[in-house]
C-alpha positions in Angstrom: -0.1 0.2 0.0 2.8 2.3 0.8 5.3 1.1 -1.6 8.0 0.1 1.3 9.6 -3.9 0.0 10.4 -6.0 2.7 12.4 -9.5 2.0 10.2 -11.3 4.3 11.2 -14.9 2.9 14.8 -14.0 4.3 14.5 -12.2 7.6 16.0 -12.9 10.9 14.9 -13.4 13.6 16.8 -12.6 17.0 15.4 -15.6 19.1 16.1 -18.4 16.4 18.8 -20.7 17.4 21.0 -19.7 14.1 20.8 -15.9 15.2 21.7 -16.7 19.4 24.6 -18.3 17.9 25.7 -15.9 16.2 25.7 -13.6 19.2 27.5 -16.4 21.1 30.4 -16.6 18.5 30.6 -12.6 18.9 30.6 -13.1 22.7 33.1 -15.3 22.4 35.0 -13.0 20.5 35.2 -10.5 22.9 36.4 -12.5 26.0 39.2 -14.0 23.7 39.8 -10.5 23.6 40.0 -9.7 26.9 36.9 -7.5 26.3 34.1 -9.0 28.6 34.3 -9.5 32.1 32.5 -9.7 35.4 32.4 -6.1 37.5 30.5 -5.3 40.6 29.6 -1.2 40.0 27.0 1.0 40.2 24.6 1.1 37.2 21.1 2.4 36.8 18.4 -0.2 37.4 14.8 -0.8 37.0 12.9 -1.7 40.0 9.7 -2.6 38.4 11.9 -4.5 35.6 14.0 -5.8 37.6 17.1 -5.8 36.1 19.9 -2.5 35.0 20.2 -0.8 32.1 23.2 0.4 29.7 24.6 3.7 29.2 23.4 4.3 26.0 19.5 2.7 27.2 19.8 5.0 29.8 20.1 7.9 27.7 16.8 6.7 25.7 14.1 7.7 28.6 15.2 10.7 30.3 12.1 12.7 31.4 12.1 16.3 32.9 10.5 16.1 36.4 9.6 17.9 39.7 11.0 16.3 43.1 11.5 17.5 46.5 15.5 18.4 47.4 15.9 19.0 51.2 18.8 20.9 53.4 19.5 18.2 56.4 22.4 18.9 59.2 24.8 15.5 60.2 26.6 17.3 64.0 30.0 17.1 64.2 30.9 14.2 67.5 34.0 16.9 68.1 31.4 18.6 71.1 31.9 21.9 69.2 28.5 21.6 68.4 28.9 22.2 64.6 26.7 21.0 62.2 27.4 20.0 58.2 24.1 21.3 56.3 24.3 18.4 53.1 22.1 18.9 50.2 20.0 16.0 48.5 17.3 15.3 45.6 16.9 12.0 47.0 16.0 11.5 50.5 15.2 8.0 50.5 19.4 7.5 50.3 19.7 9.1 53.9 18.9 5.7 55.4 22.4 4.0 53.6 24.5 7.1 55.0 27.9 6.2 55.6 30.3 9.4 54.7 30.0 13.1 53.9 32.2 14.4 51.0 34.0 18.1 51.1 36.4 19.4 48.3 39.7 20.0 50.2 40.1 23.2 48.1 37.0 25.1 49.0 36.2 27.6 51.9 33.6 26.7 54.2 31.7 29.1 56.4 30.7 28.5 59.9 27.8 30.4 60.5 24.9 31.1 63.8 21.8 32.0 63.7 19.1 33.6 66.3 16.9 31.2 64.8 18.7 28.9 65.9 20.2 29.0 69.4 23.2 27.4 70.2 23.9 25.9 67.1 26.1 26.4 64.4 26.2 25.4 60.5 28.9 25.0 58.0 28.1 25.5 54.8 30.2 26.0 51.0 31.8 30.1 51.7 30.1 30.8 48.0 26.5 29.2 49.3 26.3 32.2 52.0 23.3 33.6 50.0 21.3 30.1 50.4 22.2 29.8 54.0 20.8 33.6 55.1 17.7 32.1 52.7 17.2 29.1 55.1 18.2 30.5 58.2 17.4 34.2 57.9 19.1 37.0 56.8 20.5 38.4 60.2 22.7 35.2 60.0 26.3 35.8 60.7 29.8 34.1 59.7 31.9 33.1 62.9 35.1 31.5 60.7 36.0 30.3 57.8 37.9 26.6 56.7 38.9 24.9 54.1 37.4 21.6 53.2 40.7 19.9 54.1 40.1 20.7 57.9 37.0 19.2 58.2 38.8 15.6 56.5 38.8 13.0 59.0 36.2 14.7 61.7 33.0 12.5 62.1 29.2 13.4 62.4 25.9 11.9 63.6 24.0 9.9 60.9 21.3 11.7 60.0 19.0 8.2 60.2 20.1 5.0 62.5 17.8 2.9 60.9 20.5 0.4 58.6 22.5 -1.9 61.0 26.0 -1.4 59.8 28.9 -4.2 59.0 31.4 -4.8 61.0 34.2 -4.2 58.9 34.9 -0.7 57.4 34.8 2.8 58.1 31.4 5.2 58.5 30.1 8.5 59.6 33.6 10.0 58.4 34.2 13.3 56.5 36.1 12.1 52.9 37.4 14.5 50.4 36.2 14.3 46.9 37.4 16.2 43.5 34.0 15.5 42.9 32.2 18.0 45.1 31.0 21.4 43.4 30.3 24.6 45.1 27.7 25.1 42.1 24.5 24.2 43.8 23.2 22.8 47.2 25.8 23.3 50.1 29.5 22.1 48.8 29.0 19.3 51.2 27.6 15.7 49.4 26.3 12.9 51.1 27.9 9.5 50.3 25.9 6.2 50.2 28.3 4.3 48.3 25.8 2.0 47.2 23.6 4.5 45.1 25.6 6.1 43.5 28.8 6.0 41.3 31.2 8.6 42.8 29.7 7.7 46.4 30.7 3.9 45.0 34.4 4.6 44.2 34.6 7.0 47.2 33.6 4.5 49.1 36.5 1.9 48.1 39.3 4.5 47.9 38.6 5.0 52.1 37.3 1.4 52.7 33.8 2.7 54.0 31.0 0.5 54.9 28.1 -0.8 52.2 25.2 -1.2 52.9 21.7 -1.6 50.9 18.9 -2.0 52.1 16.6 -1.8 49.3 15.7 -5.2 47.5 15.2 -6.0 43.6 11.9 -4.6 43.7 13.0 -1.3 44.8 11.5 -1.6 48.2 13.3 -0.6 51.8 13.9 -4.2 53.3 16.4 -5.3 56.2 15.6 -1.3 58.5 15.1 -1.0 61.7 12.0 1.2 61.0 8.2 0.1 59.8 7.0 2.6 58.3 9.3 2.4 55.6 10.0 -0.8 55.5 8.7 -2.4 52.1 8.0 0.9 50.8 9.0 1.6 46.9 12.1 3.7 47.4 10.9 6.5 44.7 7.7 6.6 45.9 6.3 10.0 46.5 5.1 8.8 50.3 8.3 7.1 51.5 10.3 10.7 50.9 7.7 12.5 52.7 7.9 9.9 55.9 11.5 10.3 55.7 11.1 14.4 55.7 8.6 14.0 58.5 11.2 11.5 60.3 13.8 14.2 59.8 11.7 17.1 60.6 10.6 15.5 64.2 14.7 15.1 65.1 15.4 18.1 64.4 17.9 17.8 61.2 15.7 19.2 58.7 16.1 22.3 57.6 14.5 23.2 54.3 12.7 21.3 51.4 12.4 23.3 47.8 10.5 21.6 44.4 13.9 20.7 41.9 13.0 20.5 38.2 15.6 18.4 36.8 15.1 15.7 34.3 16.0 12.3 35.7 15.9 8.7 33.5 13.2 6.2 33.5 13.0 3.3 32.2 12.4 3.2 28.4 10.4 0.3 28.7 8.2 0.9 31.4 8.5 4.6 31.9 9.4 3.8 35.4 12.1 6.2 37.5 15.0 4.6 37.8 17.9 4.0 40.7 21.6 4.0 40.8 21.8 0.8 42.2 25.4 -1.2 43.3 25.5 -5.0 41.6 27.1 -7.7 40.0 27.1 -7.3 35.8 29.1 -8.5 33.0 30.3 -5.9 31.1 31.8 -5.7 27.6 35.1 -3.7 27.7 33.9 -0.2 25.2 36.1 2.0 26.9 39.1 0.6 25.9 38.3 0.4 21.7 37.1 3.7 22.3 39.9 5.7 20.4 39.5 3.4 17.5 35.4 4.1 17.9 36.0 7.6 17.2 38.8 6.5 14.4 35.9 4.2 12.4 33.4 6.8 13.2 35.1 9.8 11.4 35.3 7.3 8.3 31.2 6.9 7.8 29.4 9.7 5.6 26.6 10.8 8.3 23.8 13.1 7.2 23.8 15.1 8.5 27.7 15.6 9.3 26.8 17.4 12.8 25.3 14.4 14.1 28.5 12.1 13.6 30.8 14.9 14.7 28.7 16.3 17.7 25.7 14.2 19.1 27.2 10.7 17.9 31.1 11.9 18.3 30.4 13.4 22.1 28.7 10.3 22.9 31.6 8.1 21.9 33.7 10.7 23.4 32.3 9.8 27.3 31.7 6.1 26.3 31.6 3.7 29.4 31.6 0.1 29.7 28.8 -1.3 28.5 26.7 -3.3 31.2 25.6 -6.3 29.2 23.9 -8.7 31.4 20.0 -8.2 32.2 18.3 -9.9 35.6 15.0 -10.9 33.1 14.1 -14.3 32.2 13.3 -14.1 28.5 16.3 -12.8 26.3 19.4 -14.4 24.6 20.7 -16.5 27.6 24.4 -15.3 28.4 26.6 -17.8 27.2 29.1 -17.9 30.6 29.6 -21.0 32.6 31.1 -20.3 36.0 32.2 -22.9 38.5 30.4 -23.2 41.4 33.5 -24.2 43.6 35.6 -21.4 42.2 33.9 -18.1 40.8 37.2 -17.3 39.0 36.5 -20.5 36.5 34.8 -19.1 33.7 33.8 -20.7 30.3 32.3 -18.7 27.3 30.7 -21.0 24.7 30.7 -19.4 21.2 29.3 -22.2 19.2 26.6 -25.1 20.0 29.2 -27.6 19.1 31.2 -26.2 21.5 28.7 -26.3 24.4 27.9 -30.3 22.8 31.7 -30.8 23.9 31.2 -29.3 27.1 28.2 -31.4 27.9 29.9 -34.6 26.5 27.3 -35.5 24.1 25.5 -34.2 21.1 22.4 -31.6 21.7 19.1 -33.1 21.2 17.0 -32.3 17.9 14.8 -29.9 19.8 17.5 -28.0 21.2 16.6 -24.4 22.9 19.0 -22.3 24.0 16.7 -20.4 25.8 16.0 -20.0 29.9 14.9 -22.5 31.6 16.6 -25.7 28.9 19.7 -24.3 28.8 20.4 -24.1 32.4 20.1 -27.8 32.2 23.4 -28.0 30.6 25.8 -28.3 33.7 30.0 -30.5 33.3 32.6 -31.3 35.8 34.8 -28.0 36.4 38.8 -29.5 36.7 38.9 -28.1 40.1 36.2 -30.6 41.3 33.4 -28.2 41.1 30.1 -27.9 38.5 29.7 -25.3 35.7 26.8 -24.2 35.8 25.5 -21.1 33.1 25.6 -17.6 34.7 21.6 -17.1 35.1 21.3 -14.0 33.4 20.7 -13.0 29.8 21.9 -9.6 27.5 21.1 -6.6 26.8 18.6 -6.7 24.0 20.3 -4.0 22.3 23.3 -6.2 21.9 20.9 -8.8 19.6 20.2 -5.2 17.7 23.9 -4.9 17.0 24.6 -8.2 16.1 22.4 -8.3 13.2 25.2 -7.6 10.5 26.3 -10.9 11.7 23.8 -12.8 13.0 21.4 -12.3 9.5 23.9 -14.6 7.9 24.2 -16.8 10.9 28.0 -16.2 10.3 30.9 -17.4 11.1 28.6 -20.8 10.6 27.2 -20.7 7.1 27.0 -18.1 4.6 30.3 -16.2 4.5 30.4 -15.0 1.3 26.9 -13.2 1.7 28.3 -11.9 5.0 31.1 -10.1 3.3 29.4 -9.3 0.7 27.1 -7.0 2.9 29.5 -6.1 5.6 30.2 -3.1 5.9 26.5 -2.0 5.3 26.5 0.6 2.1 23.8 2.4 4.3 21.6 2.6 7.1 18.5 5.2 8.6 17.2 5.5 11.4 15.9 8.3 14.1 17.5 10.4 15.9 17.3 8.8 19.1 19.3 5.8 17.4 22.6 7.9 17.8 22.6 6.0 21.2 20.9 2.6 20.3 21.1 1.0 17.0 23.6 3.2 15.4 26.0 3.1 18.8 25.6 -1.0 19.0 26.3 -1.6 15.5 29.4 0.3 15.8 30.2 -1.0 19.3 30.2 -4.5 18.5 31.9 -4.4 15.0 35.0 -2.2 16.1 35.4 -4.5 19.7 34.9 -8.2 17.8 35.8 -7.3 14.0 38.0 -3.9 14.0 35.5 -2.4 11.2 32.8 -0.2 10.8 29.1 -1.7 10.8 28.2 0.7 8.3 29.5 3.3 5.3 26.5 6.0 5.4 24.5 7.1 7.8 20.3 9.1 7.0 19.1 10.5 10.5 15.7 10.8 10.3 14.3 13.7 12.6 10.8 14.2 14.6 7.9 14.6 12.1 6.3 17.4 14.0 2.6 19.3 13.7 1.9 22.0 11.3 2.7 24.2 13.9 6.1 22.9 15.2 4.5 21.1 18.0 5.4 17.6 19.1 3.1 15.3 18.1 1.1 13.8 21.2 -2.4 11.7 21.8 -2.8 14.3 24.6 -2.8 17.1 21.9 -4.6 15.6 19.7 -2.5 16.5 16.9 -1.4 13.5 15.6 -1.8 12.7 12.1 -3.1 9.4 10.9 -0.5 8.0 8.3 -3.0 5.7 6.9 -5.8 8.5 6.7 -2.8 11.2 4.3 -2.3 7.9 2.3 -6.1 7.5 1.4 -6.5 11.2 0.6 -2.8 11.7 -1.4 -1.6 8.8 -2.2 1.8 7.4 -0.8 3.8 8.8 -3.6 2.2 12.3 -2.9 2.9 11.7 0.9 6.5 10.4 0.0 7.5 13.5 -2.0 6.2 16.2 -0.2 8.6 14.7 2.8 11.3 14.3 0.7 10.8 17.6 -1.0 9.9 19.8 1.6 13.0 19.7 3.5 15.9 17.7 4.3 15.0 14.3 6.6 17.1 15.3 9.3 15.7 18.1 10.2 12.4 18.8 12.5 10.0 18.5 9.6 6.1 20.4 10.0 3.8 18.3 8.5 1.4 20.3 7.2 -1.6 17.9 4.3 -2.3 21.3 3.2 0.8 22.1 1.8 0.9 18.1 0.0 -0.9 19.2 -2.8 0.9 22.4 -3.7 4.5 20.5 -2.7 3.4 17.1 -4.8 0.5 18.2 -6.3 1.9 20.6 -9.0 4.6 18.1 -9.7 2.4 15.5 -10.8 -0.1 18.0 -12.4 3.3 19.0 -14.8 4.0 15.1 -15.2 0.9 13.8 -15.9 -0.2 16.9 -18.2 3.4 16.2 -20.1 2.5 12.3 -20.5 -1.0 12.8 -21.9 0.0 15.5 -24.4 2.6 13.1 -25.4 0.0 10.6 -25.7 -2.9 11.8 -27.5 -0.4 13.5 -30.0 3.1 12.2 -30.4 1.9 8.8 -32.9 4.3 6.3 -33.7 8.1 7.2 -33.5 9.4 5.1 -36.8 13.0 6.8 -36.6 14.7 8.5 -33.8 16.8 11.4 -35.1 20.3 11.8 -34.3 21.0 14.1 -31.0 22.8 16.2 -33.2 19.9 17.1 -36.0 17.2 18.4 -33.6 16.5 21.8 -33.1 18.2 23.6 -30.3 15.1 23.4 -28.5 15.6 19.5 -28.5 19.2 19.9 -27.8 18.7 22.3 -24.4 15.8 20.3 -23.0 18.1 16.9 -23.4 21.2 18.9 -22.1 18.7 20.3 -18.8 17.8 16.1 -18.8 21.1 15.1 -18.8 22.0 17.8 -16.0 19.1 16.7 -13.9 20.3 12.9 -14.3 23.8 14.3 -12.9 22.1 16.2 -10.0 19.9 13.3 -9.1 22.5 10.8 -9.0 24.7 12.8 -7.1 21.7 13.3 -4.5 21.0 10.1 -4.7 24.2 8.7 -4.0 25.6 11.5 -1.6 22.7 10.3 0.7 20.8 13.6 0.3 17.5 12.4 -1.0 15.6 16.2 -1.0 18.8 17.6 -3.2 18.3 15.0 -5.5 14.4 15.1 -5.5 14.1 18.9 -5.7 16.4 18.9 -8.8 13.8 16.4 -10.6 10.5 18.7 -9.4 12.6 21.8 -11.3 13.8 20.2 -14.5 9.8 18.2 -14.9 7.8 21.7 -13.6 9.7 23.8 -15.1 12.0 23.0 -17.8 10.1 20.0 -19.2 6.1 21.1 -18.7 6.1 24.8 -19.1 8.8 25.5 -21.3 9.2 22.4 -23.9 6.2 21.0 -23.9 4.5 24.5 -24.1 6.2 26.1 -26.8 6.5 22.6 -29.2 2.8 22.0 -29.4 2.9 22.8 -33.0 5.3 20.2 -33.7 3.0 17.7 -32.1 -0.7 19.3 -33.8 0.1 20.7 -36.8 -2.6 20.2 -39.3 -2.6 17.7 -41.9 0.5 15.7 -40.9 3.0 13.7 -38.3 4.3 14.8 -35.0 7.4 16.4 -36.1 10.0 13.1 -35.0 12.9 14.7 -33.5 10.2 16.4 -31.0 8.5 13.1 -30.6 11.8 11.3 -29.8 13.0 14.3 -27.2 9.7 14.0 -25.2 10.0 10.6 -25.2 13.5 10.5 -23.8 12.8 13.2 -21.4 9.5 11.1 -19.7 11.2 7.1 -19.9 14.2 8.9 -17.8 12.1 11.1 -15.8 9.8 8.0 -14.8 13.6 6.2 -14.0 14.7 9.0 -12.0 11.6 9.1 -10.1 11.3 5.8 -9.3 13.1 5.2 -5.8 10.7 8.6 -4.7 7.4 7.8 -6.1 7.5 3.5 -6.7 3.8 4.1 -8.2 3.6 6.8 -10.1 7.4 6.0 -11.6 5.9 2.5 -12.3 2.7 3.5 -14.2 4.3 5.9 -16.3 7.4 3.7 -17.7 5.0 0.7 -18.0 3.0 2.9 -20.1 5.8 4.6 -22.3 8.1 0.8 -22.3 5.5 -1.6 -21.4 7.3 -3.2 -18.6 7.8 -2.3 -14.6 10.5 0.9 -13.9 11.5 -1.1 -11.2 13.5 -3.9 -13.6 14.9 -1.3 -15.8 17.9 0.3 -15.1 19.3 3.8 -13.5 19.5 6.6 -16.1 23.1 5.8 -17.8 25.8 8.8 -17.1 24.9 12.0 -19.0 26.7 13.3 -21.5 28.5 16.6 -21.5 26.1 20.0 -21.1 26.0 21.6 -23.8 26.8 24.9 -22.1 26.4 27.6 -24.5 23.0 26.6 -25.0 22.0 26.2 -21.2 23.3 29.7 -20.8 21.7 31.3 -23.6 18.6 29.3 -22.8 18.8 30.6 -19.1 19.2 34.1 -20.4 16.2 33.7 -22.5 13.6 32.4 -19.7 15.2 35.2 -17.4 14.7 37.8 -20.3 11.0 36.6 -20.2 10.1 36.7 -16.6 11.8 40.4 -16.8 9.4 41.5 -20.0 6.5 39.7 -18.3 7.4 41.6 -14.9 7.8 44.9 -17.4 4.1 44.6 -19.1 2.4 44.0 -15.7 4.0 47.3 -14.3 2.4 49.3 -17.4 -0.8 47.2 -17.2 -0.4 46.1 -21.1 -2.1 42.5 -21.3 0.4 39.6 -22.7 -2.0 39.3 -25.4 -1.3 42.8 -27.0 1.5 42.5 -28.9 4.5 45.5 -28.8 6.7 47.1 -31.1 9.6 46.3 -29.7 11.7 44.7 -26.4 15.7 46.1 -26.0 17.6 44.0 -24.1 21.1 43.7 -22.1 22.7 40.6 -21.1 26.5 40.0 -20.0 29.1 39.9 -22.7 29.6 36.3 -22.0 26.0 35.3 -23.4 25.8 37.3 -26.1 26.4 35.4 -29.3 25.0 33.1 -32.0 23.4 30.7 -30.0 21.4 33.8 -28.1 20.2 35.3 -31.7 19.1 31.4 -32.6 16.9 31.6 -29.8 15.5 35.0 -29.9 12.7 33.8 -31.9 11.4 32.2 -28.9 11.4 34.9 -27.0 9.7 37.3 -29.7 6.9 34.9 -29.5 6.9 34.6 -25.3 6.7 38.3 -24.7 4.4 38.9 -27.9 6.8 41.5 -29.6 7.6 42.3 -33.2 11.1 43.3 -33.0 14.3 42.6 -30.4 17.2 44.6 -30.1 20.1 43.8 -28.3 21.5 46.5 -26.6 26.0 47.0 -26.2 25.5 47.5 -22.6 22.3 47.9 -19.9 23.8 51.8 -19.6 21.6 52.1 -22.8 18.3 50.8 -20.7 19.1 52.3 -17.1 21.2 53.7 -15.2 23.6 52.6 -12.0 23.2 53.8 -8.9 24.7 52.4 -5.6 23.4 52.4 -1.9 25.3 51.7 1.2 24.8 48.8 3.2 24.4 50.1 6.6 24.5 46.5 8.2 27.8 45.6 6.0 29.7 49.0 6.8 29.0 49.2 10.3 30.6 45.7 11.2 33.9 47.5 9.8 33.9 51.4 10.2 31.3 52.0 13.6 31.5 55.4 14.4 32.9 56.4 11.2 30.1 54.4 9.4 27.9 57.6 8.7 31.3 59.4 6.5 32.2 55.9 4.4 28.2 55.4 3.5 28.1 59.0 2.1 31.0 58.1 0.0 28.7 55.0 -1.4 26.9 57.6 -3.6 29.9 59.0 -5.4 31.1 55.5 -7.1 31.2 55.7 -10.7 29.3 53.2 -12.7 32.8 51.4 -13.9 33.4 50.9 -9.6 29.7 49.7 -9.4 30.1 47.0 -12.0 33.3 45.9 -10.2 31.7 45.2 -7.3 28.5 43.8 -8.9 31.2 41.6 -10.6 32.7 40.7 -7.0 35.8 42.3 -7.1 36.6 45.0 -4.9 37.2 49.0 -5.2 39.0 52.0 -3.8 37.6 55.4 -3.2 38.7 58.5 -1.3 37.3 59.2 2.1 37.9 62.5 3.8 41.5 62.4 2.4 42.2 58.8 3.1 41.5 55.6 1.0 38.3 53.2 1.7 38.6 50.0 0.5 34.5 48.9 -0.8 33.5 45.1 -1.4 30.6 43.7 -3.0 28.4 43.1 0.2 29.2 46.9 1.1 26.5 48.7 -1.6 23.2 47.6 -3.0 23.1 48.1 -6.7 19.7 49.8 -7.9 19.0 50.4 -12.2 17.1 53.7 -12.8 14.8 53.5 -15.6 16.8 55.8 -18.5 13.6 55.8 -20.6 10.1 56.0 -21.2 9.8 52.4 -22.1 8.7 49.9 -19.2 12.0 48.4 -17.7 12.5 45.2 -15.5 16.1 44.6 -14.4 17.7 41.9 -12.5 21.2 42.5 -12.2 22.9 42.7 -15.7 19.9 41.3 -17.0 17.7 44.0 -18.4 14.2 43.6 -20.6 13.1 46.9 -21.8 9.5 47.3 -23.8 8.1 49.7 -26.0 4.7 50.7 -24.8 3.9 52.8 -27.5 1.3 51.4 -29.9 0.8 51.8 -33.4 -2.7 51.9 -35.0 -2.1 48.0 -36.0 -0.5 46.7 -33.0 -4.0 47.9 -31.3 -6.2 46.3 -34.1 -4.3 43.0 -33.8 -4.5 42.8 -29.9 -8.1 43.2 -30.0 -8.3 41.1 -32.6 -6.5 38.5 -30.3 -9.0 39.3 -27.4 -11.6 39.0 -29.6 -10.4 35.3 -30.6 -9.3 34.6 -27.2 -13.3 35.0 -25.9 
């Protein structure tokens, strides 16, 4: 229905046994290269789905939220009465607090307030205004110390509701280079199980690790019944914690905090950062190679490859691969139940059978739970059992170039013929999804790019530029658009209106204007050919055809080149626009219109040269149109040749353009347009013949080709005689006006004086500037250089003729009517009506 072809006979299915085996093979390659490892770190985690997310999955789900941030105090235990002021946006992490971090080089103030007698508060010196906002303007600073002075001091934890392990330190101030004073208090509360910086600081300073949160995101193992079993991200859980802090006298302030927060791309639940074991791909080790290979890819637009995607690669972190889910490609890692360091990674089903010690059954299924039945003895005496996780689905999708062919187990020739892919196309959100997963796997496993060219599709917006959503009621039903306008018209509109990598305002009212004009011109040109062409017995050589025939064929050749260049460079909009311009402007509005008499001459056959020319144009257009409009192009090609356009070849490489003929014809078209504008300015009807047309053109255009084309111009503008002026100065006077914006950038306060001198430039100087040169003029006793952008050239009429001009092109009509001209004009009006 929409002309979208897919090869379902050779579709790949990611859960099929051959596909899974190829994915296992890739993971074995990574393991052999030291790029697959098990580690423990803080990772984004979805409590609802019960699994971690990779960094590129994390980037898919950010949403703006309104959270409550709080300022709380941690009293020091040194008897000084001083308290740390700590700011946090996640109150639920406070029960897990084991340390506070300060920047050793930052300055911190010690403050007192009448609102809190007997208490002293410590906060970053640069955040003093915020502290006065909290404590009151009467708050005063008693002293200043550095973060280094605070390191090592101990404090009282804000909530003592989680038992602490006996090993490790806690309730201590530690140094942290990551601490800033840009917001908050300049003091960071540390819960190593729930933050990457916290976790690293915990390892650096031997802090205890407490994790009173279960896999479902609820509090477990606390001594506080009110929060036990509560979801940590729930508003009511955090409100319970804030109430307790208020009751204990540790709360100072609650503020609304608007920020972007990661959500699960699958279920839209809020994520938490959670310390846990996971299997990783060491993509950070191949970061530089990924950047190098990415620079070899032709990105459309380039700024996505260099900017959005390039910056993502620059900040690459290891890929968190494993997922605690039931369904998915099982992680092909077997671990000894006695010695966890004994690890075997299976890279094929034959390898699995050899390890297991017997052939796999005919109904072998590599998925859970069946795969977990396969165990074998470890040399140490333990049993090798599969790690229970499955892998990230993005690894499945990124393995497509290999797994679709079941490589390396079969189809090696097909794989090598298709890898790297010539071209991929996806939405801009996939810069951190499919685009990344393919490049990361190709680089790490094969040291190769996965693709050579990328087109990035941006969002389709509504007519007002708003993102479409059901809640706004501005979603456009694509099937309704297809029924109303046709698939080809919608596709052509989307391709021609703007580059596909730009956000696109979709306005159904524009479809008839953008695509309708083109299809009308194309259909009318074909219908004219069908009605009047007749049978073509002999195709005249191109050299024997008229200037008009050779001109339109030269324009056709240029169009073939432009369309080919556009599609080859993965710029479909450029290719489509070049074709539209040719069909509407060159073929329909000019060639067909001015050659009608050669087709319908009474009592004679159509001119064979004209028939051959129009047919060649239409056949070539149908083939150039095929990628953008598969239905209309096929209809036209079948009507002209009897065969499908999709079985025909792309038009041959064009012959060299006839530049003299092209320039002469372009001049005629421009002069005709100017002459019509001159008529309109004098309110003279087109059907009224006029005596003379004076024209001026650049010297390079004058010559025998232009003279041969003047009869066409004469007929177009309905005049009896055309006079070529030696110079446009015979028809107009040149006058220069200053461009104050351009001059102002260079001359500042002197601009009025320099601008006034522009009016004194000579005609020769104006011509030099118009030609792209520069001139020097004396201004108040010193030389001033003028550039083309410094002036605006105007042409003033030098006669009583009707004049229109565009640069050096001038058309001047003699408006005086003789009795004979007036009678002829009247006769034409009568015939017309």
